[in-house]
KEKE-3310 file (N, C-alpha, C; in steps of 0.2 Angstrom, whole numbers, plus 5000, padded with zeros to 4 digits):
npx = (5415:5433:5446:5448:5462:5467:5462:5468:5481:5482:5478:5490:5500:5496:5497:5511:5514:5510:5516:5511:5498:5480:5470:5456:5441:5426:5412:5399:5382:5364:5354:5340:5326:5312:5305:5310:5312:5313:5326:5340:5350:5362:5379:5394:5408:5423:5436:5434:5429:5440:5449:5442:5431:5417:5401:5389:5378:5382:5394:5410:5428:5444:5461:5474:5488:5499:5497:5495:5483:5467:5450:5433:5418:5401:5383:5374:5361:5343:5326:5318:5326:5328:5315:5313:5324:5328:5337:5353:5371:5381:5391:5403:5404:5405:5417:5426:5425:5433:5445:5446:5448:5444:5429:5416:5403:5395:5395:5406:5416:5415:5419:5433:5439:5437:5445:5457:5459:5460:5471:5481:5484:5488:5474:5470:5462:5452:5448:5431:5416:5403:5389:5383:5394:5403:5397:5397:5411:5414:5408:5414:5428:5428:5429:5424:5412:5414:5428:5432:5436:5448:5456:5459:5470:5485:5495:5489:5481:5491:5497:5487:5484:5496:5495:5483:5484:5491:5486:5480:5480:5468:5460:5462:5456:5442:5440:5442:5431:5421:5424:5421:5407:5404:5408:5398:5387:5391:5392:5379:5373:5378:5373:5360:5359:5351:5342:5328:5327:5325:5335:5334:5329:5340:5349:5341:5341:5355:5358:5350:5357:5369:5364:5358:5369:5380:5381:5375:5375:5391:5391:5380:5372:5379:5373:5371:5367:5372:5386:5394:5391:5398:5395:5382:5366:5354:5341:5332:5332:5329:5337:5345:5350:5367:5371:5381:5383:5387:5393:5395:5398:5398:5400:5397:5404:5399:5408:5412:5421:5425:5420:5423:5419:5421:5413:5411:5399:5393:5376:5366:5377:5387:5401:5403:5416:5423:5419:5425:5439:5440:5437:5447:5458:5456:5457:5470:5477:5473:5479:5493:5495:5492:5503:5513:5513:5521:5531:5537:5534:5525:5508:5504:5512:5508:5495:5498:5504:5494:5486:5494:5494:5481:5480:5489:5482:5470:5474:5480:5468:5462:5455:5460:5472:5489:5503:5508:5515:5513:5499:5497:5504:5495:5486:5481:5482:5468:5465:5473:5489:5503:5516:5515:5505:5493:5476:5473:5466:5464:5466:5454:5456:5465:5457:5447:5455:5457:5444:5440:5449:5445:5431:5432:5436:5425:5414:5418:5417:5404:5397:5401:5395:5381:5380:5383:5394)
npy = (5507:5507:5518:5518:5517:5510:5497:5494:5494:5483:5472:5473:5469:5456:5451:5450:5440:5428:5417:5414:5413:5414:5422:5418:5425:5422:5430:5430:5424:5429:5421:5411:5410:5405:5408:5414:5429:5432:5433:5428:5439:5447:5442:5446:5437:5437:5438:5442:5455:5460:5462:5468:5475:5477:5476:5468:5455:5442:5444:5443:5441:5443:5441:5443:5437:5436:5445:5457:5463:5467:5461:5464:5456:5455:5456:5469:5479:5476:5481:5475:5474:5487:5491:5484:5488:5501:5514:5508:5507:5506:5493:5498:5509:5503:5497:5508:5513:5504:5504:5496:5494:5486:5479:5467:5455:5441:5430:5432:5430:5416:5412:5417:5409:5396:5397:5399:5387:5378:5383:5378:5386:5390:5391:5399:5398:5400:5389:5384:5387:5387:5379:5383:5389:5380:5372:5382:5384:5371:5370:5380:5376:5362:5352:5338:5340:5335:5336:5348:5356:5351:5355:5368:5382:5381:5389:5402:5402:5403:5415:5425:5424:5428:5442:5447:5445:5455:5470:5485:5503:5508:5497:5494:5504:5502:5490:5493:5502:5493:5485:5495:5496:5482:5483:5491:5482:5471:5477:5481:5469:5463:5471:5468:5455:5448:5440:5431:5436:5431:5423:5426:5439:5447:5443:5447:5461:5465:5461:5470:5482:5481:5482:5494:5503:5499:5486:5470:5457:5449:5435:5422:5426:5419:5416:5411:5401:5389:5386:5375:5369:5371:5379:5386:5390:5392:5401:5401:5400:5404:5416:5413:5416:5413:5407:5407:5417:5415:5425:5427:5437:5449:5462:5468:5479:5491:5489:5476:5472:5465:5462:5451:5445:5437:5435:5431:5432:5434:5430:5442:5449:5446:5436:5419:5413:5402:5403:5416:5413:5404:5413:5422:5414:5412:5426:5429:5421:5427:5440:5436:5431:5442:5451:5444:5445:5450:5456:5443:5432:5417:5414:5401:5399:5409:5404:5392:5396:5403:5392:5384:5393:5392:5379:5378:5387:5380:5369:5374:5378:5366:5359:5352:5339:5332:5333:5349:5352:5341:5340:5352:5349:5341:5350:5356:5369:5375:5381:5393:5389:5397:5395:5388:5394:5389:5383:5372:5358:5348:5330:5318:5312:5321:5332:5328:5327:5341:5345:5338:5344:5357:5355:5350:5360:5369:5362:5360:5373:5376:5366:5371:5383:5380:5374:5385:5385)
npz = (5463:5459:5453:5435:5431:5442:5440:5427:5431:5440:5431:5423:5432:5434:5421:5420:5427:5421:5409:5395:5383:5385:5398:5406:5412:5420:5424:5436:5436:5437:5449:5450:5461:5462:5450:5434:5434:5447:5457:5467:5478:5468:5467:5462:5455:5464:5460:5447:5450:5456:5445:5435:5439:5437:5442:5438:5431:5419:5412:5405:5403:5395:5396:5385:5384:5376:5366:5373:5376:5383:5385:5386:5388:5384:5382:5374:5381:5379:5374:5383:5395:5398:5401:5413:5421:5418:5410:5404:5405:5390:5382:5378:5386:5399:5398:5397:5410:5417:5410:5399:5382:5372:5368:5366:5361:5370:5362:5354:5363:5364:5351:5352:5362:5358:5346:5352:5359:5348:5342:5350:5361:5378:5390:5403:5418:5434:5447:5446:5455:5454:5448:5435:5430:5428:5418:5408:5406:5402:5389:5382:5382:5378:5387:5397:5409:5422:5423:5423:5434:5438:5427:5430:5431:5439:5439:5437:5448:5459:5455:5456:5470:5475:5471:5477:5490:5496:5501:5494:5498:5496:5497:5510:5517:5513:5520:5533:5535:5535:5546:5556:5555:5558:5571:5577:5575:5583:5596:5598:5598:5610:5620:5618:5623:5634:5647:5642:5629:5612:5601:5587:5587:5590:5579:5568:5571:5570:5557:5550:5554:5546:5533:5534:5536:5527:5517:5512:5525:5527:5527:5531:5546:5561:5577:5592:5607:5607:5604:5602:5590:5575:5564:5566:5562:5567:5575:5585:5599:5616:5626:5642:5659:5663:5652:5637:5623:5606:5594:5577:5564:5551:5539:5522:5510:5497:5487:5489:5499:5515:5532:5546:5561:5577:5592:5609:5622:5639:5643:5650:5654:5663:5667:5673:5685:5679:5666:5663:5664:5653:5643:5644:5640:5626:5623:5626:5617:5605:5607:5608:5595:5587:5591:5586:5572:5558:5544:5534:5542:5542:5538:5544:5555:5564:5566:5572:5583:5590:5592:5601:5612:5616:5620:5630:5639:5641:5647:5659:5665:5668:5659:5648:5645:5644:5632:5626:5614:5606:5605:5598:5586:5579:5574:5559:5549:5539:5523:5514:5509:5511:5507:5495:5489:5485:5487:5501:5507:5522:5524:5527:5540:5546:5546:5555:5567:5569:5570:5581:5591:5591:5594:5607:5615:5613:5618:5631:5636:5633:5641:5654:5653:5653:5665:5673:5681)
capx = (5420:5439:5447:5450:5469:5469:5461:5473:5488:5481:5479:5497:5504:5494:5500:5518:5515:5508:5520:5509:5491:5475:5467:5449:5438:5419:5408:5393:5375:5359:5351:5333:5324:5306:5304:5316:5313:5314:5332:5343:5354:5367:5385:5399:5414:5428:5442:5432:5428:5447:5453:5438:5427:5410:5396:5383:5378:5382:5400:5416:5434:5450:5468:5478:5495:5504:5496:5495:5476:5462:5444:5427:5412:5394:5378:5370:5354:5338:5321:5315:5331:5327:5309:5314:5330:5329:5343:5359:5377:5383:5397:5409:5404:5407:5424:5429:5425:5438:5451:5446:5446:5441:5423:5412:5397:5397:5396:5413:5420:5415:5424:5440:5441:5437:5451:5463:5460:5462:5478:5485:5486:5486:5469:5471:5456:5452:5443:5424:5412:5395:5387:5382:5401:5407:5394:5400:5418:5414:5406:5419:5434:5427:5431:5419:5411:5417:5435:5434:5439:5455:5460:5460:5477:5488:5499:5485:5479:5497:5498:5481:5485:5501:5493:5477:5485:5494:5481:5482:5478:5461:5457:5462:5450:5436:5440:5441:5425:5417:5426:5418:5400:5404:5409:5391:5383:5392:5391:5372:5371:5380:5368:5353:5360:5348:5338:5321:5327:5325:5341:5331:5328:5347:5351:5338:5343:5362:5358:5348:5362:5373:5360:5357:5376:5385:5378:5372:5380:5396:5390:5374:5374:5380:5372:5368:5369:5375:5392:5398:5390:5403:5391:5375:5362:5347:5341:5326:5333:5328:5342:5345:5356:5372:5373:5386:5381:5392:5391:5400:5395:5401:5396:5401:5403:5397:5414:5413:5426:5420:5422:5421:5422:5417:5414:5407:5397:5388:5369:5365:5383:5392:5404:5405:5423:5426:5418:5430:5445:5441:5437:5454:5462:5455:5459:5478:5479:5472:5484:5499:5495:5493:5509:5518:5512:5526:5533:5541:5531:5520:5501:5504:5516:5503:5490:5500:5506:5487:5484:5498:5492:5474:5481:5492:5477:5465:5478:5480:5461:5460:5450:5464:5478:5494:5508:5506:5518:5510:5492:5497:5506:5490:5482:5483:5477:5464:5464:5478:5496:5506:5522:5514:5501:5487:5472:5474:5462:5467:5463:5448:5459:5468:5451:5444:5459:5456:5437:5440:5452:5440:5425:5434:5436:5419:5410:5419:5415:5397:5395:5402:5390:5375:5379:5384:5399)
capy = (5505:5511:5521:5514:5516:5504:5490:5493:5492:5476:5468:5473:5465:5449:5449:5449:5433:5423:5417:5415:5411:5419:5421:5418:5427:5422:5433:5426:5426:5429:5414:5412:5405:5402:5409:5418:5436:5432:5431:5430:5445:5446:5443:5445:5434:5441:5439:5446:5461:5463:5464:5471:5480:5477:5472:5466:5448:5440:5447:5439:5445:5439:5445:5440:5438:5436:5451:5462:5466:5465:5461:5463:5453:5455:5458:5475:5478:5477:5485:5472:5476:5494:5492:5481:5491:5508:5515:5505:5509:5502:5489:5503:5514:5499:5496:5514:5513:5500:5504:5491:5497:5481:5476:5463:5451:5434:5426:5433:5426:5409:5411:5418:5404:5390:5398:5398:5380:5375:5384:5375:5390:5389:5395:5399:5400:5398:5384:5386:5385:5387:5374:5385:5391:5373:5370:5387:5382:5364:5371:5384:5372:5356:5348:5335:5345:5332:5337:5356:5359:5348:5358:5375:5384:5382:5395:5408:5402:5406:5422:5429:5424:5433:5449:5449:5444:5461:5475:5492:5508:5509:5491:5494:5509:5499:5485:5497:5504:5487:5483:5499:5494:5476:5485:5493:5476:5467:5480:5481:5462:5462:5475:5465:5448:5448:5434:5431:5438:5426:5424:5429:5446:5450:5442:5452:5468:5466:5461:5477:5487:5480:5484:5502:5506:5497:5482:5464:5453:5445:5428:5421:5427:5414:5419:5405:5399:5382:5387:5369:5367:5376:5384:5385:5396:5392:5407:5400:5399:5410:5417:5412:5418:5408:5404:5411:5418:5416:5430:5427:5441:5455:5465:5469:5486:5491:5486:5469:5471:5463:5461:5445:5446:5433:5437:5427:5436:5431:5432:5446:5454:5444:5429:5415:5413:5398:5406:5421:5409:5402:5419:5425:5409:5414:5433:5429:5418:5433:5445:5434:5431:5449:5453:5440:5447:5455:5454:5437:5427:5414:5413:5395:5400:5413:5399:5387:5400:5404:5385:5383:5397:5389:5372:5379:5390:5375:5364:5378:5378:5359:5356:5348:5336:5330:5337:5354:5352:5335:5343:5357:5346:5338:5355:5358:5375:5374:5387:5395:5387:5403:5392:5385:5399:5386:5381:5365:5355:5342:5324:5316:5310:5327:5336:5325:5329:5348:5346:5336:5349:5363:5353:5349:5367:5372:5358:5361:5379:5376:5363:5376:5388:5377:5373:5391:5384)
capz = (5458:5460:5446:5429:5431:5447:5437:5422:5434:5443:5426:5421:5436:5433:5415:5421:5431:5417:5403:5388:5382:5387:5405:5405:5418:5419:5429:5439:5433:5441:5450:5451:5467:5461:5443:5431:5436:5455:5458:5473:5477:5464:5470:5457:5456:5468:5456:5441:5452:5457:5439:5430:5443:5434:5447:5434:5429:5412:5409:5405:5401:5393:5395:5380:5387:5370:5362:5377:5375:5387:5381:5390:5384:5387:5377:5375:5384:5374:5377:5389:5400:5400:5405:5420:5425:5416:5405:5406:5401:5384:5383:5377:5392:5404:5397:5398:5417:5420:5406:5393:5375:5367:5370:5361:5364:5373:5356:5352:5368:5362:5345:5354:5366:5353:5342:5356:5360:5342:5340:5355:5366:5385:5392:5411:5422:5441:5449:5446:5461:5453:5442:5428:5427:5426:5411:5403:5404:5398:5383:5379:5381:5375:5392:5401:5415:5428:5423:5422:5440:5438:5422:5432:5430:5445:5438:5438:5455:5462:5453:5459:5477:5476:5470:5481:5497:5498:5500:5493:5503:5494:5499:5517:5519:5513:5525:5540:5536:5536:5553:5560:5555:5562:5578:5579:5575:5589:5602:5599:5600:5617:5624:5618:5625:5640:5648:5639:5622:5607:5596:5581:5588:5589:5573:5563:5572:5567:5550:5548:5555:5541:5527:5534:5536:5522:5512:5515:5529:5522:5527:5535:5553:5566:5583:5595:5613:5606:5601:5601:5583:5572:5560:5568:5559:5570:5579:5589:5607:5621:5631:5649:5663:5664:5645:5633:5616:5601:5588:5571:5560:5548:5533:5515:5507:5490:5483:5491:5505:5521:5539:5549:5568:5581:5599:5614:5628:5643:5643:5656:5654:5668:5667:5679:5686:5674:5659:5662:5663:5646:5638:5644:5636:5619:5622:5626:5611:5601:5608:5606:5588:5585:5592:5582:5565:5555:5537:5534:5546:5538:5542:5547:5561:5568:5568:5577:5590:5593:5595:5607:5618:5618:5623:5637:5643:5643:5652:5666:5668:5670:5654:5643:5648:5639:5630:5622:5607:5603:5603:5592:5580:5576:5571:5553:5546:5533:5519:5509:5510:5508:5504:5489:5485:5482:5493:5502:5513:5525:5523:5532:5546:5549:5547:5561:5572:5570:5572:5588:5595:5592:5598:5614:5619:5613:5622:5638:5637:5633:5647:5659:5652:5654:5672:5676:5686)
cpx = (5427:5440:5449:5458:5471:5468:5466:5480:5487:5482:5486:5501:5502:5498:5508:5520:5513:5512:5517:5501:5486:5472:5460:5445:5430:5416:5402:5387:5370:5356:5344:5331:5317:5303:5309:5317:5314:5321:5335:5347:5360:5374:5390:5405:5420:5434:5440:5432:5435:5450:5449:5432:5419:5405:5389:5384:5380:5388:5405:5422:5440:5456:5472:5485:5500:5503:5495:5488:5472:5455:5438:5421:5406:5389:5375:5363:5349:5332:5318:5320:5329:5320:5310:5319:5331:5335:5349:5365:5378:5389:5403:5410:5407:5415:5428:5430:5431:5444:5452:5444:5442:5435:5419:5407:5400:5398:5403:5417:5420:5420:5431:5442:5442:5444:5457:5465:5463:5469:5483:5488:5484:5480:5469:5464:5456:5447:5436:5421:5405:5394:5386:5389:5404:5404:5397:5407:5419:5413:5411:5426:5434:5429:5425:5418:5414:5425:5437:5438:5447:5459:5461:5468:5480:5493:5495:5483:5485:5498:5493:5482:5491:5499:5488:5479:5489:5489:5483:5478:5470:5457:5456:5457:5444:5435:5439:5434:5420:5418:5422:5410:5400:5404:5402:5387:5384:5391:5383:5370:5373:5375:5362:5353:5358:5343:5331:5321:5328:5331:5339:5331:5335:5349:5348:5340:5350:5362:5355:5353:5367:5370:5360:5364:5381:5381:5375:5378:5385:5396:5383:5376:5374:5379:5368:5371:5372:5381:5396:5396:5393:5399:5384:5371:5355:5347:5334:5326:5332:5334:5341:5351:5360:5374:5378:5383:5387:5389:5396:5396:5399:5397:5400:5399:5401:5402:5416:5419:5422:5424:5420:5424:5418:5419:5409:5406:5393:5381:5369:5372:5388:5394:5404:5413:5426:5425:5424:5437:5446:5441:5444:5459:5462:5458:5467:5480:5479:5478:5491:5500:5496:5500:5515:5518:5517:5528:5538:5539:5525:5513:5501:5507:5511:5498:5492:5502:5499:5485:5488:5496:5485:5475:5484:5487:5472:5468:5478:5473:5458:5455:5454:5470:5483:5499:5506:5508:5514:5503:5492:5500:5501:5485:5485:5479:5474:5463:5470:5485:5500:5513:5521:5509:5494:5483:5473:5469:5465:5463:5458:5451:5462:5462:5448:5448:5458:5449:5437:5443:5448:5434:5426:5433:5429:5414:5411:5417:5407:5394:5396:5396:5383:5374:5380:5390:5405)
cpy = (5510:5514:5516:5512:5510:5498:5489:5491:5485:5471:5467:5469:5458:5447:5447:5442:5427:5423:5418:5412:5416:5417:5423:5420:5426:5425:5429:5429:5426:5422:5415:5408:5403:5403:5414:5425:5437:5429:5432:5436:5443:5447:5441:5441:5438:5443:5443:5454:5464:5466:5468:5476:5480:5473:5471:5459:5448:5444:5442:5443:5440:5444:5440:5442:5439:5443:5458:5466:5463:5466:5460:5461:5453:5457:5465:5474:5479:5481:5482:5474:5483:5495:5489:5486:5498:5508:5512:5507:5504:5498:5494:5507:5510:5498:5502:5515:5509:5499:5499:5494:5492:5477:5472:5459:5444:5429:5426:5430:5419:5408:5412:5412:5398:5391:5397:5391:5377:5377:5382:5380:5388:5394:5394:5401:5397:5393:5386:5384:5385:5382:5377:5388:5385:5371:5375:5385:5375:5365:5375:5380:5365:5351:5345:5339:5342:5333:5344:5358:5357:5352:5366:5376:5385:5388:5402:5408:5406:5413:5427:5429:5429:5440:5451:5448:5451:5467:5482:5497:5508:5503:5491:5499:5506:5493:5488:5500:5499:5485:5488:5498:5487:5478:5487:5487:5472:5470:5480:5474:5461:5465:5471:5458:5448:5442:5436:5434:5432:5428:5428:5437:5450:5449:5446:5459:5469:5466:5468:5482:5487:5483:5492:5506:5505:5493:5476:5461:5449:5438:5427:5422:5420:5417:5414:5404:5392:5383:5381:5366:5373:5381:5383:5391:5396:5397:5407:5399:5405:5410:5416:5414:5412:5405:5409:5411:5420:5420:5430:5431:5447:5457:5467:5476:5485:5488:5479:5468:5470:5463:5454:5444:5441:5435:5432:5431:5432:5434:5436:5450:5452:5437:5426:5415:5408:5400:5412:5418:5407:5408:5422:5420:5411:5421:5433:5426:5424:5438:5443:5433:5437:5452:5450:5442:5452:5452:5448:5431:5424:5413:5407:5396:5404:5408:5395:5390:5401:5397:5383:5387:5394:5383:5374:5382:5385:5370:5368:5378:5371:5356:5351:5345:5334:5335:5343:5354:5346:5337:5348:5354:5343:5343:5357:5363:5373:5381:5388:5393:5392:5400:5390:5390:5396:5384:5374:5364:5349:5336:5323:5315:5317:5332:5334:5327:5337:5349:5344:5341:5355:5361:5352:5355:5370:5368:5359:5368:5379:5372:5367:5381:5386:5376:5380:5391:5389)
cpz = (5459:5453:5441:5429:5436:5443:5431:5425:5437:5437:5423:5425:5435:5426:5416:5424:5427:5410:5396:5388:5384:5394:5404:5412:5417:5425:5431:5435:5438:5442:5453:5457:5466:5454:5440:5433:5443:5456:5465:5472:5473:5468:5464:5459:5459:5463:5449:5444:5453:5451:5434:5433:5441:5438:5444:5432:5421:5409:5409:5402:5399:5393:5390:5381:5381:5366:5366:5377:5380:5383:5387:5386:5388:5381:5379:5377:5378:5378:5383:5396:5403:5403:5412:5424:5424:5412:5408:5402:5395:5386:5383:5384:5398:5404:5398:5406:5420:5415:5401:5387:5371:5370:5365:5365:5366:5367:5353:5356:5366:5356:5347:5357:5362:5349:5346:5357:5354:5340:5345:5361:5373:5387:5400:5414:5429:5442:5449:5453:5460:5447:5435:5425:5425:5419:5406:5401:5400:5391:5379:5377:5378:5380:5396:5407:5422:5428:5423:5428:5440:5432:5424:5432:5437:5445:5439:5445:5460:5461:5456:5467:5479:5476:5475:5488:5500:5496:5499:5498:5502:5497:5507:5520:5518:5518:5532:5540:5538:5544:5558:5560:5559:5570:5581:5579:5581:5595:5603:5601:5608:5621:5624:5621:5633:5641:5645:5632:5618:5602:5590:5581:5587:5582:5568:5564:5569:5560:5547:5549:5549:5534:5528:5534:5530:5516:5516:5520:5524:5522:5531:5543:5557:5573:5587:5602:5613:5602:5599:5594:5579:5568:5561:5566:5562:5575:5583:5596:5610:5626:5638:5653:5664:5657:5642:5626:5612:5596:5583:5566:5557:5542:5527:5512:5500:5485:5485:5495:5511:5527:5542:5556:5572:5588:5603:5620:5632:5643:5650:5657:5660:5667:5673:5679:5680:5667:5658:5661:5656:5641:5638:5640:5629:5618:5622:5620:5605:5601:5606:5599:5585:5585:5588:5574:5563:5548:5538:5538:5542:5542:5546:5554:5566:5570:5573:5584:5594:5596:5601:5613:5621:5622:5630:5642:5646:5648:5659:5669:5669:5665:5649:5647:5642:5637:5625:5615:5603:5601:5597:5586:5576:5573:5565:5550:5540:5529:5514:5512:5507:5505:5497:5485:5483:5488:5494:5508:5516:5523:5528:5539:5549:5550:5554:5567:5574:5573:5580:5593:5596:5596:5605:5618:5619:5618:5629:5640:5638:5639:5653:5659:5654:5662:5676:5681:5685)
residu = (UNK:UNK:UNK:UNK:UNK:UNK:UNK:UNK:UNK:UNK:UNK:UNK:UNK:UNK:UNK:UNK:UNK:UNK:UNK:UNK:UNK:UNK:UNK:UNK:UNK:UNK:UNK:UNK:UNK:UNK:UNK:UNK:UNK:UNK:UNK:UNK:UNK:UNK:UNK:UNK:UNK:UNK:UNK:UNK:UNK:UNK:UNK:UNK:UNK:UNK:UNK:UNK:UNK:UNK:UNK:UNK:UNK:UNK:UNK:UNK:UNK:UNK:UNK:UNK:UNK:UNK:UNK:UNK:UNK:UNK:UNK:UNK:UNK:UNK:UNK:UNK:UNK:UNK:UNK:UNK:UNK:UNK:UNK:UNK:UNK:UNK:UNK:UNK:UNK:UNK:UNK:UNK:UNK:UNK:UNK:UNK:UNK:UNK:UNK:UNK:UNK:UNK:UNK:UNK:UNK:UNK:UNK:UNK:UNK:UNK:UNK:UNK:UNK:UNK:UNK:UNK:UNK:UNK:UNK:UNK:UNK:UNK:UNK:UNK:UNK:UNK:UNK:UNK:UNK:UNK:UNK:UNK:UNK:UNK:UNK:UNK:UNK:UNK:UNK:UNK:UNK:UNK:UNK:UNK:UNK:UNK:UNK:UNK:UNK:UNK:UNK:UNK:UNK:UNK:UNK:UNK:UNK:UNK:UNK:UNK:UNK:UNK:UNK:UNK:UNK:UNK:UNK:UNK:UNK:UNK:UNK:UNK:UNK:UNK:UNK:UNK:UNK:UNK:UNK:UNK:UNK:UNK:UNK:UNK:UNK:UNK:UNK:UNK:UNK:UNK:UNK:UNK:UNK:UNK:UNK:UNK:UNK:UNK:UNK:UNK:UNK:UNK:UNK:UNK:UNK:UNK:UNK:UNK:UNK:UNK:UNK:UNK:UNK:UNK:UNK:UNK:UNK:UNK:UNK:UNK:UNK:UNK:UNK:UNK:UNK:UNK:UNK:UNK:UNK:UNK:UNK:UNK:UNK:UNK:UNK:UNK:UNK:UNK:UNK:UNK:UNK:UNK:UNK:UNK:UNK:UNK:UNK:UNK:UNK:UNK:UNK:UNK:UNK:UNK:UNK:UNK:UNK:UNK:UNK:UNK:UNK:UNK:UNK:UNK:UNK:UNK:UNK:UNK:UNK:UNK:UNK:UNK:UNK:UNK:UNK:UNK:UNK:UNK:UNK:UNK:UNK:UNK:UNK:UNK:UNK:UNK:UNK:UNK:UNK:UNK:UNK:UNK:UNK:UNK:UNK:UNK:UNK:UNK:UNK:UNK:UNK:UNK:UNK:UNK:UNK:UNK:UNK:UNK:UNK:UNK:UNK:UNK:UNK:UNK:UNK:UNK:UNK:UNK:UNK:UNK:UNK:UNK:UNK:UNK:UNK:UNK:UNK:UNK:UNK:UNK:UNK:UNK:UNK:UNK:UNK:UNK:UNK:UNK:UNK:UNK:UNK:UNK:UNK:UNK:UNK:UNK:UNK:UNK:UNK:UNK:UNK:UNK:UNK:UNK:UNK:UNK:UNK:UNK:UNK:UNK:UNK:UNK:UNK:UNK:UNK:UNK:UNK:UNK:UNK:UNK:UNK:UNK:UNK)
# end
């Protein structure tokens, strides 16, 4: 957890971006996998962590924009909790850790939100991504659960994107620590990528490195000789000379800052000539994009620059044909549109164009990998 003053300052900046009403943050809950006491590893909501820092289930928070007050909601532990987990901090102690003076029970949260809705006040919340959160919001706001996502506050989305896209020094230090652990994960995988090794051996080893040096992996490890499948989590293949191994892996710190690195290496440590050419196409795109990053340049421009470098390189290698500008014009970045500050996804037709573009390059590379040419 960072200092209480940092969380206070973050909430103050957010408050200046929201004109009126209340801002509602619902933390995540434990999720059971076979009976209530057996739960998956808990992962707190990232925006709740950013503004309130408490990494425990069953918490919520409110920023009252009009009254300038912050509230933290949760239930005090009982004897059953103490038997399972040992002595736990009180709500007041948790609030002190993150600079929140006003604490109350989850029942009080329900009353506050219902009163705000009855008074016609704006209730700002982010789009939910868990079913139980959708139900919780539906109960609090009196909105049918199928309409909850559509009622999320675009004003709040843009405000949080604006704040979180600029990282503080304390955040950069956390990210760099995780990049260093990911470096160890990937260099270990490269050394292990030898003929006769099963993918699972490498995947398990690098996940163990993450847990030993930081925390869990930041997403399920992708490690496969079948890189033409974009998100391939199968690890049962035996490595063979001439194949290429895709490794997409990273780790997450105790404060939930993460690394995410993808590398492709030849099994046995030596590229064929054509594999080397394709690898250098990607490397050149990476270097060009890195060199172009500077204040005032949109993410979209960096993305399209990298795409243009890849198309030019694949044309030079004899894998693609056609006009570079026309091919790049069909590539629509997926994610955050910085011009609007909201997440945007392409339509089905645009998504297919992007997928076809990526798949063409991957299939070409994989075919060359399989033939060893």
